[in-house]
C-alpha positions as CSV (number, residue, x, y, z in Angstrom):
1,V,0.0,0.0,0.0
2,T,3.0,2.3,-0.3
3,D,3.1,2.0,-4.1
4,T,0.5,3.9,-6.1
5,Q,0.5,1.6,-9.1
6,N,0.0,-1.5,-6.9
7,V,-3.0,0.1,-5.3
8,L,-4.4,1.2,-8.6
9,N,-4.0,-2.3,-10.0
10,A,-5.9,-3.7,-7.0
11,I,-8.7,-1.2,-7.4
12,H,-9.0,-2.0,-11.1
13,E,-9.5,-5.7,-10.1
14,V,-12.0,-4.8,-7.5
15,F,-14.0,-2.6,-10.0
16,R,-13.9,-5.2,-12.8
17,D,-15.3,-7.7,-10.4
18,V,-18.6,-5.7,-10.0
19,Y,-18.8,-3.5,-13.1
20,K,-18.9,-4.5,-16.7
21,K,-17.6,-1.1,-17.7
22,Y,-16.2,1.9,-15.8
23,D,-14.0,4.9,-16.6
24,D,-10.6,3.2,-16.1
25,S,-8.7,6.0,-17.9
26,T,-10.0,8.7,-15.6
27,L,-9.3,6.6,-12.6
28,S,-5.7,6.0,-13.8
29,K,-5.2,9.7,-14.4
30,A,-6.5,10.5,-10.9
31,F,-3.9,8.1,-9.4
32,E,-1.1,9.5,-11.4
33,D,-2.0,13.1,-10.4
34,C,-2.4,12.1,-6.8
35,N,1.1,10.6,-6.8
36,R,2.5,13.8,-8.3
37,L,0.6,15.9,-5.7
38,F,2.1,14.1,-2.7
39,D,5.6,14.0,-4.3
40,G,5.7,17.7,-5.0
41,Q,5.4,17.4,-8.7
42,Y,2.0,18.9,-9.1
43,P,1.9,22.5,-10.4
44,G,1.7,25.0,-7.6
45,Y,2.1,22.7,-4.7
46,L,4.9,21.6,-2.3
47,P,5.4,18.0,-1.4
48,C,3.3,16.5,1.4
49,D,5.1,17.2,4.7
50,T,2.6,15.9,7.3
51,L,3.9,12.9,9.2
52,Y,0.7,10.9,9.5
53,H,-1.6,12.2,6.7
54,D,0.8,11.0,4.0
55,K,0.5,9.1,0.7
56,Q,0.4,5.8,2.4
57,H,-2.6,6.8,4.5
58,T,-4.4,8.0,1.4
59,L,-3.7,4.8,-0.5
60,D,-4.8,2.7,2.5
61,M,-8.1,4.4,2.8
62,T,-8.7,4.5,-1.0
63,L,-8.2,0.8,-1.3
64,A,-10.4,0.2,1.8
65,L,-13.2,2.3,0.1
66,A,-12.9,0.3,-3.1
67,R,-13.3,-2.9,-1.2
68,F,-16.3,-1.5,0.7
69,I,-17.9,-0.6,-2.6
70,N,-17.2,-4.1,-4.0
71,G,-18.8,-5.7,-1.0
72,H,-21.8,-3.4,-1.2
73,E,-22.4,-4.0,-4.9
74,R,-22.2,-7.7,-4.5
75,S,-24.6,-7.8,-1.6
76,V,-27.5,-5.7,-2.9
77,A,-30.1,-5.9,-5.7
78,N,-29.2,-4.2,-8.9
79,A,-31.6,-1.4,-8.2
80,N,-29.8,-0.5,-5.0
81,K,-26.2,-0.5,-6.4
82,I,-24.4,2.8,-6.4
83,G,-23.0,2.1,-9.9
84,P,-19.7,2.8,-11.5
85,E,-20.1,6.6,-11.9
86,R,-20.8,7.2,-8.3
87,A,-18.1,4.7,-7.3
88,L,-15.6,6.6,-9.5
89,I,-16.4,9.9,-7.8
90,A,-16.1,8.4,-4.4
91,V,-12.7,6.8,-5.1
92,I,-11.3,10.0,-6.6
93,T,-12.6,11.9,-3.6
94,A,-10.8,9.4,-1.4
95,L,-7.5,10.0,-3.2
96,Y,-7.7,13.8,-2.5
97,H,-9.6,13.7,0.8
98,D,-6.5,15.0,2.6
99,S,-5.2,17.3,-0.1
100,G,-6.0,20.2,2.2
101,Y,-2.9,19.4,4.2
102,I,-0.6,20.1,1.3
103,R,0.7,23.6,1.1
104,S,0.8,25.9,-1.9
105,K,4.3,26.9,-3.2
106,Y,3.2,30.4,-2.4
107,D,2.3,29.8,1.2
108,S,4.5,32.0,3.3
109,K,2.5,31.9,6.5
110,H,2.8,28.2,7.4
111,Y,5.8,25.9,7.8
112,N,3.9,22.6,7.9
113,G,0.7,21.3,6.4
114,A,-0.5,20.1,9.9
115,E,-1.2,23.8,10.6
116,Y,-4.3,23.3,8.4
117,T,-5.6,20.4,10.6
118,L,-8.8,22.3,11.6
119,S,-9.6,23.4,8.1
120,H,-8.1,20.7,5.9
121,V,-11.4,19.1,4.9
122,S,-12.7,22.4,3.5
123,R,-9.4,23.0,1.7
124,S,-9.7,19.5,0.3
125,A,-13.2,20.3,-0.9
126,K,-11.9,23.3,-2.8
127,F,-9.1,21.3,-4.4
128,L,-11.5,18.5,-5.4
129,A,-13.9,21.0,-7.0
130,R,-11.1,22.4,-9.1
131,Y,-9.7,19.0,-9.9
132,F,-13.0,17.5,-11.2
133,Q,-13.5,20.6,-13.3
134,Q,-10.1,20.0,-14.9
135,L,-11.3,16.5,-15.6
136,G,-14.3,18.0,-17.4
137,M,-16.6,16.5,-14.7
138,N,-18.4,19.7,-13.5
139,E,-21.3,18.0,-11.8
140,A,-18.9,15.6,-10.0
141,A,-17.1,18.7,-8.7
142,K,-20.1,19.8,-6.8
143,I,-20.8,16.3,-5.5
144,S,-17.2,15.6,-4.4
145,S,-16.8,18.9,-2.6
146,Q,-19.7,17.9,-0.4
147,M,-19.0,14.2,-0.1
148,V,-15.5,14.8,1.2
149,H,-17.0,16.2,4.4
150,Y,-17.9,12.7,5.4
151,T,-14.2,12.3,6.3
152,G,-14.2,15.3,8.7
153,Y,-16.1,17.3,11.3
154,E,-16.4,20.7,9.7
155,I,-19.9,20.0,8.5
156,A,-22.3,17.7,10.4
157,P,-23.3,14.6,8.3
158,D,-27.0,15.6,8.3
159,K,-26.0,18.9,6.7
160,I,-24.1,17.4,3.8
161,V,-26.1,18.0,0.6
162,L,-25.9,15.4,-2.2
163,P,-28.3,14.7,-5.2
164,D,-29.4,11.2,-4.1
165,Q,-29.3,8.7,-1.4
166,K,-26.9,6.4,-3.2
167,L,-24.3,9.2,-3.1
168,H,-24.8,9.5,0.6
169,I,-24.2,5.7,0.9
170,A,-21.0,6.2,-1.0
171,G,-20.1,9.1,1.4
172,H,-20.8,6.9,4.5
173,M,-18.4,4.3,3.0
174,L,-15.9,7.0,2.4
175,G,-15.9,8.1,6.0
176,S,-15.9,4.6,7.3
177,A,-12.9,3.7,5.0
178,D,-11.0,6.6,6.4
179,L,-11.4,5.3,10.0
180,M,-11.1,1.6,9.1
181,A,-7.8,2.0,7.2
182,Q,-6.3,3.8,10.2
183,M,-7.4,1.5,12.9
184,S,-6.6,-1.7,11.1
185,D,-3.0,-0.6,10.4
186,R,-0.8,-2.9,12.5
187,C,1.4,0.1,13.4
188,Y,-1.6,2.4,14.3
189,L,-0.6,2.8,17.9
190,E,2.9,3.7,17.1
191,K,1.8,6.1,14.4
192,C,-0.6,7.8,16.7
193,R,2.3,8.4,19.1
194,D,5.1,9.3,16.7
195,R,3.2,10.9,13.8
196,L,-0.3,11.9,14.5
197,Y,0.2,13.5,17.9
198,P,3.0,15.7,16.6
199,E,0.6,16.8,13.8
200,F,-2.0,17.7,16.5
201,V,0.6,19.7,18.4
202,I,1.5,21.7,15.2
203,G,-2.2,22.1,14.4
204,G,-3.0,23.5,17.9
205,L,-5.1,20.5,19.1
206,A,-2.6,19.2,21.6
207,V,0.5,20.3,23.6
208,Q,4.0,18.9,23.8
209,N,5.8,18.6,27.2
210,D,9.5,18.7,27.9
211,K,11.4,16.0,29.7
212,D,10.2,17.4,33.1
213,G,6.6,17.3,32.1
214,N,6.2,21.0,31.6
215,E,4.3,22.3,28.5
216,K,6.6,23.6,25.8
217,V,6.0,27.1,24.6
């Protein structure tokens, strides 16, 4: 799950298992662009510098989401399936659900993406809206910028506005995949201590103490 191409190949297999046809070229491009974004090769952006919310976390949760979708589609009647178009929107949303942590090359106010912890979901929503428009998927831009809030706390779930209930189901799977991928990581406890907590300190959600137990200023 640290290799973008490996995860993309796995998701292609997952989708082919439940869909006769889906937009595999757009999915592939989204993965390629995501890789460039996290590695600092995407125009206008610095490399990802957050310790926990990194490319591996993104690939973990995107694969988890694809598997959730596969299980859902195999277990419900045809009329209740979310379908390949909604599934594609959800998976691309997963790829960029933490893009709000990545700093612009022109950001002179922040030294680390973790400083955006409290607003990163809204920033991700704005990135997703622009990205889907670049893909020529204007309607999906509106959907994704709402759906991504299922991964955060800036908008209450009952306030998220989507065109139909199937998209809400996809959104619930998106949020669940975000949590499941983290908690099922065999190194989750260590990552919480060594990576996530330092992000919270930078983001102002936690404090760091010195060796004597006193809060650092």
